[in-house]
Steps between C-alpha positions, in 0.01 A plus 500: 500500500371867508631802329606321184320756285788742562764266365658549163605162351682419187462156329779409256452189305506412135199267522179709483301224665737515805474878522125471500491233766725696737311823422168345554598357844633836614207687369257259674703569827454888468808606305387789274834613333638222281767554235580228252819442292535225236885531506760543764639812317152665498457393867832654600385835317180498706676427834751780419234759407186415702425483862501117552473324849536133396610319187404152389745383233535184310833311512507386131432748237644565153761772478570623841395236748387529862859481635615780284195694592585446873863616463390806306228577755737483790730750328229761444558832671338612822232308664396310193774237567318410828183400324382153600528258215306175501632256230263254330660184396391159341839354594559530872820300525784601737731633219229742368382606858871566602577693193187732561573526866860606429369785276263633755164332463260568776257213475435197267168385362497159329283438197224379465388791736218496745301804600606409860870501420483823284358680805719324761820636318343847488421478856855393584668787318251769618447401871836320562759706311871392534785742542723540198871400496757690296855340456749492224339189357136524596212748523160383592276386799665332791492126397485388862134410582540463875712649779708274711451607857778270617762675285764666706790596255574798278431313171212283379633309201649154532790608280600755758595239760874569440449867576275463809620648819455298822300709750 
């Protein structure tokens, strides 16, 4: 990865050791502008008020948790709501993953973290950004990870079968 020195990254985690680990990995990779927040509330203030390119946020924190942070971040005005958010979680079960995905998370990073995975997730959000979707019930990155080249209809969801038009 090159050009990481220009990135502005926010690390939101109530655990000081985890903030240090993520920050140290990013620093070693060349990131020079790191911001830290020990609470989701403070992290949200920083995201709203500072130029931030990527956020790493913990799922479980006292007070406002990572899910509430996600929801609030996706409601921010202007371009702030499009900021890539990488969620750190020690519990990567489908219920938690789905809840975060449904609130607009960009990527996941399971704890315990490795330097390689911290940088792989950063690489994914910087070099392979996904389009954002806005509907009545969802705002966030397109959850589809791959395009289906064989698809020939007007809709892409399985629930839309009743509404599909034969071509």
